[in-house]
C-alpha positions as CSV (number, residue, x, y, z in Angstrom):
1,X,0.0,0.0,0.0
2,X,1.3,3.4,-0.8
3,X,1.3,5.8,2.1
4,X,0.1,9.3,1.3
5,X,1.7,12.3,3.1
6,X,0.6,15.9,2.9
7,X,3.1,18.6,3.4
8,X,1.0,21.7,2.8
9,X,0.2,23.6,6.0
10,X,-3.3,24.9,5.0
11,X,-6.3,23.6,6.9
12,X,-7.2,20.0,5.9
13,X,-10.9,19.3,5.9
14,X,-11.9,15.7,6.4
15,X,-14.6,13.5,8.0
16,X,-12.4,12.1,10.7
17,X,-9.0,12.5,12.3
18,X,-7.6,9.4,14.1
19,X,-4.9,10.0,16.6
20,X,-2.8,6.9,16.5
21,X,-1.8,4.6,13.6
22,X,-1.5,1.4,15.6
23,X,-3.8,-1.6,15.1
24,X,-6.8,0.2,16.7
25,X,-6.4,3.3,14.6
26,X,-6.0,1.2,11.4
27,X,-9.1,-0.8,12.2
28,X,-10.9,2.4,12.8
29,X,-10.1,3.5,9.3
30,X,-11.8,0.3,8.1
31,X,-15.0,0.8,10.1
32,X,-15.1,4.5,9.1
33,X,-14.6,3.5,5.5
34,X,-17.6,1.3,5.6
35,X,-19.6,4.4,6.6
36,X,-18.0,6.3,3.6
37,X,-16.0,8.6,5.9
38,X,-12.6,9.8,4.8
39,X,-9.9,9.6,7.4
40,X,-6.6,11.2,8.2
41,X,-4.3,9.6,10.8
42,X,-1.6,11.2,12.9
43,X,1.1,9.4,14.7
44,X,4.4,10.3,16.4
45,X,6.1,7.3,14.8
46,X,7.4,7.3,11.2
47,X,5.2,4.4,10.0
48,X,2.0,2.6,10.8
49,X,1.7,-0.2,13.3
50,X,2.2,1.5,16.7
51,X,3.9,-0.4,19.5
52,X,3.1,-3.8,17.9
53,X,5.2,-3.1,14.8
54,X,7.8,-0.8,16.5
55,X,8.6,-2.8,19.6
56,X,7.5,-6.3,19.0
57,X,7.3,-6.9,15.2
58,X,8.2,-10.6,15.5
59,X,6.6,-11.4,18.9
60,X,3.6,-13.7,18.7
61,X,0.3,-12.1,19.7
62,X,-2.4,-14.5,21.0
63,X,-5.4,-12.2,21.7
64,X,-6.5,-11.0,18.3
65,X,-10.0,-12.2,17.2
66,X,-10.0,-14.7,14.4
67,X,-6.2,-15.2,14.7
68,X,-4.9,-17.9,17.1
69,X,-1.4,-16.4,16.7
70,X,-0.1,-13.5,14.6
71,X,3.0,-11.3,14.8
72,X,2.8,-7.5,15.3
73,X,4.2,-6.8,11.8
74,X,1.9,-9.4,10.2
75,X,-1.1,-7.8,11.9
76,X,0.0,-4.3,10.7
77,X,0.5,-5.6,7.2
78,X,-2.9,-7.2,7.1
79,X,-4.7,-4.2,8.5
80,X,-2.9,-1.9,5.9
81,X,-4.1,-4.3,3.1
82,X,-7.7,-4.2,4.6
83,X,-7.8,-0.4,4.6
84,X,-6.2,0.3,1.2
85,X,-9.6,0.7,-0.6
86,X,-10.5,3.6,1.7
87,X,-7.4,5.6,0.9
88,X,-6.5,6.9,4.4
89,X,-3.9,9.8,4.6
90,X,-1.1,9.4,7.1
91,X,0.7,12.2,8.9
92,X,3.7,10.6,10.6
93,X,6.1,12.1,13.1
94,X,3.4,14.5,14.5
95,X,1.6,14.7,17.8
96,X,-1.8,16.3,18.5
97,X,-1.1,19.5,20.3
98,X,-4.5,21.3,20.6
99,X,-8.1,20.5,20.0
100,X,-11.0,23.0,20.0
101,X,-14.7,22.8,19.2
102,X,-15.8,25.2,16.5
103,X,-19.1,27.1,16.3
104,X,-20.1,25.0,13.3
105,X,-20.0,21.8,15.4
106,X,-16.7,20.6,13.9
107,X,-13.4,20.1,15.6
108,X,-10.1,21.8,14.9
109,X,-7.0,19.8,15.7
110,X,-3.5,21.2,15.4
111,X,-0.3,19.1,15.6
112,X,3.1,20.0,17.1
113,X,4.4,20.9,13.6
114,X,1.5,23.1,12.7
115,X,-0.7,20.8,10.6
116,X,-4.3,21.9,11.1
117,X,-7.4,19.7,10.6
118,X,-11.1,20.4,10.6
119,X,-13.2,17.3,11.1
120,X,-16.6,16.2,12.2
121,X,-15.1,13.4,14.3
122,X,-11.8,13.1,16.3
123,X,-10.9,9.5,17.4
124,X,-8.3,8.8,20.0
125,X,-6.7,5.4,19.3
126,X,-3.5,6.0,21.2
127,X,-3.2,2.6,22.7
128,X,-0.4,2.5,25.2
129,X,0.2,6.2,24.6
130,X,2.7,8.2,22.7
131,X,6.3,7.2,22.7
132,X,9.4,7.9,20.7
133,X,11.9,5.0,20.4
134,X,15.4,5.8,21.4
135,X,17.9,4.0,19.3
136,X,21.5,3.6,20.4
137,X,24.1,5.8,18.7
């Protein structure tokens, strides 16, 4: 699946913004897609999959419905394949910094690098929370 990035800093209008591109965020894209809602995802990491893919890509996971055992990376890959028809847009290496309710009923979310979204729905799928892996020098 190709991952779409947007560099322009103008306000991005969309149906939904999902905070977190781990398994829950990715599955949320699928469910929102079934409702014909367009989604943008933001994540502090540089790729989808969250902690499952970043910290435990080869570790077996035993508590995913319909899968007796699956690795974190395989789960991420399968979810990415499942959401491909819905064309989600990813905004990596960004954190949600502010959220405000607008007079028109929508939400305005701004990230730490200044990306601004206006959306009808904001979904927090942050899992275990935001983290930045520290790699040895």
